[in-house]
Structure formats: C-alpha cells, structure tokens
C-alpha positions in Angstrom: 0.1 0.0 -0.3 1.6 3.7 -0.9 0.8 7.2 -0.3 0.8 9.7 -3.4 1.3 12.9 -2.2 1.9 16.5 -3.7 3.4 18.7 -1.4 4.2 23.0 -1.5 1.1 23.8 0.4 0.4 25.7 3.3 -2.2 23.1 5.5 -4.5 24.4 8.1 -7.3 24.1 10.0 -8.5 21.6 12.8 -7.6 18.0 13.7 -8.4 15.9 16.1 -5.9 13.7 18.3 -7.1 10.2 18.4 -6.1 7.9 21.5 -2.2 7.5 22.0 -0.9 4.3 20.5 1.4 4.2 23.6 -1.2 4.1 26.5 -3.9 2.6 24.5 -1.7 -1.0 24.1 -0.6 -0.8 27.6 -3.9 -0.4 29.0 -5.1 -3.4 27.3 -2.4 -5.4 28.6 -3.6 -4.4 32.0 -6.8 -5.5 31.7 -5.2 -8.9 32.1 -5.1 -8.4 35.7 -8.5 -8.9 36.2 -11.3 -11.6 35.5 -14.0 -8.9 35.3 -14.6 -6.5 32.4 -12.4 -3.2 31.4 -13.8 -0.8 28.7 -11.7 1.7 27.1 -12.7 5.0 26.0 -11.5 7.2 23.3 -9.5 4.0 21.6 -7.9 4.2 18.7 -8.3 1.9 15.6 -4.4 1.3 14.6 -2.6 -1.7 13.7 -0.7 -1.8 17.4 -4.2 -2.3 19.2 -5.3 -4.9 16.9 -2.2 -6.8 16.9 -2.3 -6.6 20.7 -6.2 -7.7 20.7 -4.9 -10.5 18.5 -2.6 -11.7 21.2 -5.0 -11.1 24.4 -7.8 -13.5 22.1 -5.1 -16.1 22.1 -4.2 -15.5 26.3 -8.3 -15.7 26.5 -9.4 -12.1 26.0 -13.2 -12.0 24.6 -12.4 -8.0 23.3 -15.5 -6.4 21.9 -15.3 -2.7 20.1 -18.1 -0.5 19.7 -17.2 2.6 17.7 -14.3 4.6 20.2 -14.9 2.1 23.0 -13.1 -1.4 23.6 -14.3 -3.7 26.5 -11.6 -6.6 27.3 -12.5 -9.4 29.6 -10.5 -12.3 30.7 -12.7 -14.5 32.8 -10.0 -17.2 32.3 -6.5 -17.3 31.2 -6.8 -20.3 28.4 -2.8 -19.9 27.2 0.0 -18.6 29.3 1.7 -18.6 25.8 2.2 -15.8 23.0 3.5 -16.9 19.7 5.2 -15.1 17.4 2.4 -15.2 15.0 0.4 -13.5 17.6 3.0 -10.9 18.3 4.3 -10.4 14.9 6.3 -7.1 15.2 4.5 -5.3 18.1 6.5 -5.1 21.3 3.8 -5.4 23.5 3.9 -9.0 24.4 7.0 -8.8 26.9 4.6 -6.4 29.1 2.0 -9.6 29.3 4.5 -11.4 31.4 4.1 -9.6 34.7 -0.1 -10.0 34.4 0.5 -14.2 33.3 2.9 -14.7 35.9 0.2 -12.8 38.7 -3.0 -14.7 37.2 -1.5 -17.9 36.9 2.2 -17.9 37.6 3.9 -18.8 34.3 4.1 -17.0 30.9 6.1 -17.3 27.6 6.2 -14.7 25.1 9.1 -14.1 21.6 11.7 -12.0 21.0 10.6 -9.0 20.3 10.3 -7.0 16.9 8.9 -3.6 16.8 10.6 -0.1 14.9 14.9 -0.8 14.2 15.7 2.1 15.7 18.6 0.7 17.6 19.2 -1.2 20.6 16.0 -2.2 22.8 17.3 -4.6 25.5 15.0 -6.1 28.1 17.3 -7.1 30.7 15.8 -4.3 32.5 12.6 -6.2 32.5 14.3 -9.4 33.4 16.2 -8.0 36.1 12.8 -6.2 37.9 10.7 -9.8 37.0 13.5 -12.0 38.7 13.2 -9.8 42.0 9.9 -10.0 42.0 10.1 -14.0 42.6 10.1 -14.5 38.8 12.4 -17.6 37.0 13.4 -16.7 33.5 14.7 -18.8 30.9 15.7 -17.2 27.7 15.9 -19.2 24.6 18.1 -17.0 22.5 16.7 -15.8 19.5 13.1 -17.4 20.3 11.3 -16.6 23.4 11.4 -15.6 27.4 10.1 -18.1 29.8 9.1 -17.0 32.8 7.6 -19.1 35.9 6.7 -17.8 39.6 6.3 -21.4 41.6 5.9 -19.8 44.6 3.7 -16.6 43.4 5.0 -12.9 43.0 6.5 -11.2 46.0 7.5 -7.8 46.8 10.8 -6.4 46.0 13.0 -3.3 45.9 13.9 -2.4 42.2 16.5 0.2 41.1 16.6 0.5 37.7 20.0 1.6 36.1 17.9 3.7 33.4 14.5 4.8 33.5 12.9 2.6 30.9 9.4 3.3 30.1 8.8 -0.8 29.4 10.7 -2.4 32.5 8.8 0.3 34.5 5.1 -0.6 33.2 6.4 -4.3 33.2 7.3 -4.1 37.3 4.1 -2.4 37.4 1.9 -4.6 36.1 3.7 -7.4 37.8 3.8 -5.5 41.8 0.2 -5.0 41.8 -0.9 -8.5 42.6 2.3 -9.4 44.4 2.3 -10.3 47.9 4.0 -7.5 50.2 5.3 -4.0 49.4 7.3 -3.3 46.1 9.5 -0.4 45.7 10.4 0.9 42.3 13.4 3.5 42.1 14.7 5.7 39.3 11.1 4.8 37.6 10.4 6.1 34.3 7.5 9.0 34.7 5.7 9.5 31.3 2.1 10.3 31.2 1.3 6.7 29.3 2.8 5.1 32.5 0.6 7.4 34.9 -2.6 6.6 33.1 -1.9 2.6 33.5 -1.1 3.7 37.3 -4.6 5.6 37.3 -6.5 3.0 35.7 -4.9 0.4 37.9 -6.0 2.8 40.9 -9.7 2.5 39.8 -9.1 -1.5 40.0 -8.0 -1.3 43.4 -4.6 -1.2 43.2 -2.5 0.5 45.8 0.1 2.7 44.1 2.0 5.9 45.3 4.3 8.4 43.5 7.2 9.3 46.1 10.2 11.9 45.3 13.2 11.1 43.1 11.1 8.8 40.4 10.1 6.7 43.3 7.2 4.4 43.0 5.6 2.4 46.0 3.2 -0.3 45.7 1.2 -2.6 48.1 0.1 -5.7 46.5 -3.3 -6.6 46.6 -5.4 -10.1 46.5 -7.3 -9.2 43.3 -8.3 -6.4 41.2 -11.6 -5.6 39.8 -12.8 -4.6 36.2 -12.9 -0.6 35.3 -13.5 2.3 33.0 -11.0 4.2 31.9 -10.3 6.9 29.0 -7.0 6.7 26.6 -5.1 10.1 27.2 -4.8 12.0 23.9 -1.8 11.0 21.8 1.2 13.5 22.3 3.3 12.3 19.1 0.4 13.3 17.0 0.5 16.6 18.2 3.9 17.1 17.9 3.9 15.7 14.0 1.0 18.2 13.4 2.3 20.9 15.1 5.6 20.6 12.8 3.7 20.4 9.8 1.8 23.5 10.6 5.2 25.1 11.1 7.4 23.9 8.7 4.2 24.7 5.9 4.0 28.1 7.2 0.1 27.6 7.9 -1.9 27.1 11.3 -3.3 24.1 12.6 -5.6 24.0 15.8 -4.7 20.4 17.2 -7.9 19.4 19.4 -7.6 17.8 22.9 -3.8 18.5 22.8 -2.6 18.9 26.5 -0.3 21.2 27.6 0.9 19.3 30.5 2.1 16.7 28.4 4.0 19.3 25.9 6.0 21.6 27.9 9.2 20.9 27.0 8.0 21.0 23.2 6.0 24.2 23.5 9.1 25.9 25.2 11.2 24.2 21.9 8.5 25.8 19.6 9.3 29.5 21.2 12.7 28.8 21.1 12.4 28.2 17.1 10.6 31.8 17.0 7.1 29.7 15.8 4.2 30.5 18.2 1.0 28.7 19.7 -1.9 29.2 21.5 -3.2 27.4 24.2 -7.6 27.2 24.1 -10.3 24.7 26.0 -10.3 23.0 22.6 -6.5 22.5 22.3 -3.1 24.2 21.2 -2.9 26.3 18.0 0.2 26.1 16.1 1.5 28.4 13.6 4.9 30.4 12.0 4.8 34.2 12.3 6.1 36.4 9.8 8.6 39.0 9.8 8.4 42.1 7.2 10.8 42.6 5.2 9.6 45.8 3.5 7.9 45.3 -0.2 9.6 42.4 -1.2 7.7 40.5 1.1 8.4 38.3 4.3 11.6 36.3 5.6 11.9 33.2 7.6 11.3 33.8 11.3 12.6 31.0 12.4 16.0 30.4 14.5 17.9 27.2 14.9 17.7 25.1 17.5 20.5 22.8 19.7 18.0 20.0 21.1 18.7 16.9 23.2 16.3 14.2 23.6 15.8 13.2 27.5 13.8 10.8 29.3 10.2 12.8 30.6 9.9 15.5 31.4 12.6 16.2 28.8 12.2 16.5 24.7 10.6 12.9 23.6 13.0 10.6 21.8 9.6 10.6 19.3 9.4 14.0 18.7 13.2 14.5 17.4 12.0 12.7 13.8 9.3 15.6 12.7 11.2 18.5 14.1 14.2 17.2 12.0 11.9 17.9 9.1 10.7 21.2 10.4 14.7 22.4 11.1 15.6 21.7 7.6 13.4 25.0 6.9 15.3 27.1 9.5 18.1 29.2 8.3 21.2 28.5 10.2 22.8 25.1 11.5 20.6 23.1 14.2 21.5 20.1 16.1 19.6 17.0 17.5 21.7 14.8 20.1 19.3 11.7 20.9 20.5 10.0 23.9 17.8 7.6 24.4 18.3 5.3 21.5 22.0 4.7 20.0 20.8 4.5 16.2 17.8 6.6 15.4 18.8 8.9 12.4 18.1 6.2 9.9 15.4 8.2 8.3 17.3 11.1 7.4 19.0 9.5 4.6 15.4 10.0 2.8 15.3 13.9 3.8 18.8 14.0 2.2 17.6 12.3 -0.8 14.9 15.3 -0.7 17.4 17.8 -0.6 18.2 18.4 3.2 21.9 18.8 4.3 22.3 16.8 7.1 25.4 15.2 8.7 24.9 12.1 11.5 27.6 11.6 13.8 29.0 10.0 16.9 30.4 12.5 18.9 28.2 14.3 21.8 28.4 17.9 22.2 31.4 19.0 24.0 29.1 20.7 26.8 26.5 17.4 26.9 28.1 13.8 26.6 25.8 11.2 27.3 26.0 7.5 27.7 26.7 6.9 24.1 29.7 9.2 24.0 32.8 7.4 22.5 31.3 4.1 21.7 30.7 4.9 17.8 27.0 5.3 17.9 25.6 7.4 15.2 23.1 9.6 17.7 23.9 13.3 16.5 22.5 15.1 13.6 23.6 18.1 12.6 21.2 20.0 10.2 22.1 22.9 7.6 18.9 24.9 6.7 17.2 26.4 4.9 16.9 23.9 2.3 13.8 23.3 -0.4 12.7 19.9 -0.4 12.0 17.9 -3.4 9.3 15.1 -4.3 11.0 11.6 -4.0 10.5 8.0 -4.1 10.3 6.3 -0.2 9.7 3.0 1.5 8.8 3.3 5.5 11.7 1.8 7.9 9.3 1.9 10.8 6.3 3.8 12.2 8.0 7.2 13.4 10.1 7.5 10.2 7.1 6.7 8.5 5.2 10.1 9.7 8.6 12.0 8.9 8.1 10.6 5.3 4.6 11.9 5.0 5.4 15.4 6.6 8.6 16.0 4.5 6.4 14.8 1.0 3.7 17.7 2.2 6.2 20.1 2.9 8.4 19.6 -0.5 8.0 21.0 -3.9 6.4 18.5 -6.2 5.3 14.8 -6.2 6.3 11.7 -3.7 5.7 8.4 -3.5 5.6 6.4 -0.3 5.5 2.5 0.4 5.0 0.4 2.8 2.5 2.8 4.8 0.8 -0.2 6.7 3.7 0.6 9.2 2.3 4.2 9.8 -0.9 2.7 10.4 0.2 0.8 13.1 0.2 4.0 15.3 -1.3 6.7 13.1 -5.7 6.6 12.7 -6.7 7.4 9.2 -3.8 9.4 8.8 -4.5 10.4 5.0 -8.3 11.2 5.8 -7.4 13.5 8.4 -5.1 15.2 6.6 -6.8 15.7 3.4 -9.2 17.7 6.2 -6.2 20.2 6.0 -6.2 20.9 2.6 -3.4 17.9 1.9 -3.0 16.0 -1.6 -2.4 13.0 -0.4 -4.1 9.4 -1.6 -4.0 5.9 -0.6 -3.3 3.4 -3.2 
C-alpha cells in the first residue's frame, strides 16, 4: 500500500488527536490482571491495537469494539504462551509477562520485534521480574519463559536507566504480588501514569514518591474498571511541526499542555508560536516583514537533546528534524535514548536536506553513548528546499517523517509500506486531507 502526495501547500484547519498508541496498548495488557470486564474509551483503531487484541484473544480475552470504545474481559487465562504469529512486529507481548505471572504463575512470550531504531534490550524487564520472584529462561532468538512457582513477592528494584517498558512491566507484576514493592529511578511518562490511574480504579495501591520512585502494596485481586485513553502527544507534535513547516496554522484539538511543556518551549525558542485554548493548542509560524519584497523566514536554529520525561521525547525528534530543514542556520539534535535513530535522515537527504549524522556528543553534553561509535547526533544545515521523492517506510516514526517531508516538499512523492504508519496513526491520510493536503492511498 502506498501514499501519493503532492506537497508545497500550506496546511490549515483543525485536527483532533486520537487516543495514544503508547497508552492504549498498555491499558489493554493491564486488563489481563482481572477476570472482570475493563472498558477503554477514546480507543484508537490502529495496527498496534489490532495486534495487541489478537494476542489477548489467544490468551483467552474477549475483546469487543463498539466505535471508539473497547471492552476486554479475561475471565480465564486459557493460554499463557504468546507465539510470534500473534505478536508479529509488536513489542507489547513482553508486558504480558507480569500479568500472566500474577494470574497463572507462568508465561512465555517471543523475542521482540518492533521498530528498527537501535538496541532496545529487555534486561531491565528481566531483572525487575526476577527480583519479584520470577524464574526466567531465555531461549536465544526465540522466546522468554517465566515461572513464579511460589508466587510473586514484593521487592525493592532500582533501574539502571528509567526504562518505560521495564517500569510498566514491574508495575503490572507488583500490583498483585505479596507485600510491598519499591521502584526506584522509574520512568514517569504520561502513558505510564495513565496505566497507574487505571490500576488504581481497579483496586491497586500505588503511590508516587520523590526521586522517580513508586511504592506499591500488593492486593489479592483487582476488579474491572472504565478508563479513557489519553490523547496522543506524538501526534500533537507531528501536526505542530507540519503546521510550522508548511507555513500554515493548525489547531490540534485535545492537545494537553502538561504533556507538551518541553516541546512548547522548543516551539518558542524556534521562533514559532502557539496558543492554548479549551479546545486544544494552535500552532503557526509568524512572518517577519521585510519591506516591499515580502516576508522572511522568522525561524531560528536550535540545539535539542532528547531525554527521559519530562525532557524532549525521543519520538519528537523525527518530525522536528523535517521542520529544522526549513530553518536558516545550523541546528543539532542529540539523541540520548536510542543509539541509532537517524536512519530516516537518508530519505531527507535524498529530498535535498543537508544533514550530517555523527557519533560525537556536543562538548558540553556527553551522554551514555559518548565515545562508543553510535550515530546519535544529527547536524542539520538549513534552510533547504525539499523536493518530492520515492520512499519506503523504515518504521512507524520514520514513516510519519516521510509524510511530513512529502507535504513540505515541492512536487510529487510516493511512499511505500504505509502499513507501518497505520500501526500508530488512525486514518492519517483522511485526516490530513481535511487540512488541505493532497494525499491519496493506493
């Protein structure tokens, strides 16, 4: 499946955010912790939720969708083994380890797929679950097998790095474990807090302490609950960058300021503007008068470093990179979360962008990848006009970069493999057409 796009047009109007992929899929897995029904509202119809529903059904869940609501009921765990066929390229099954261990004392999940964005080791997951009493066998290249012969028990766990997935796995396992669990140096992303809120509704006891700590008291059982999936902050940033890069104005409906504070500061430093209203957040690029000759590019180059929440999110750097190609001067993006996430820049360079990717951290900001030969720093020289090109989607986040770049570029572009984009963006072509984009799915 392909997108045919004709770019070079200002995009304007309103676009409503869908429920967040990174929240919806985790909430689905959390429903495994109870035999009672869980109802999720504002639920996105995307590839990753379909894949997650598939392996939940394999486990024994009844998954019923009605419009933007899904109800999941797992009265009995019929199968504690998730196969590669059920998981496909979705990384979510690793999070089923905790709930399955809590419910039936055993679990097996395949080695992880997911986007090709550098190493994403699961050693932190394994270490946390073992601390809670799980015995885990790793069959290299095939699967993880876990057992909790004597049940899960509370423990103190300190993460070497505040991993989102490992934090989620530990929380999902600890809420039904016997005794108290302390998680130190945990991740605090909004999607994690959404899972915590749902678990509280289900009867869990979870407190957030200082210094990125969670305190969890295990309970004997959890009940069903109703919970709303929070709006997708990655979509919000994608649409914001699209508005500013094309010189249009887009109101991103349901965008939440609290989830975007770091990005909003970046918008201001860039010289672009935003306005917060009860409906959401509008983004645009102001023009600077330049006599009778017209207007000039008012945007300024940036130095951006990705970081754990509440820092600049790693999933935001890709759409920002497209925007920075349209900014006069030299900008840098220092990626500190993943060691190899700039593959998409090859597509941008073929479209006319001037980008160099290197392994040297900025002198004032060494990171954990320093002197390890990882290509984790991008230098972007602008402004450069982009031209249409043929592209193949590399992964989900790189795919939305292809779309944004094609809409900014002059001429026609062809993007193949858009099924990857559909994993995380619901009806993206239809929604962009409502902003005036020339985009066709064939």
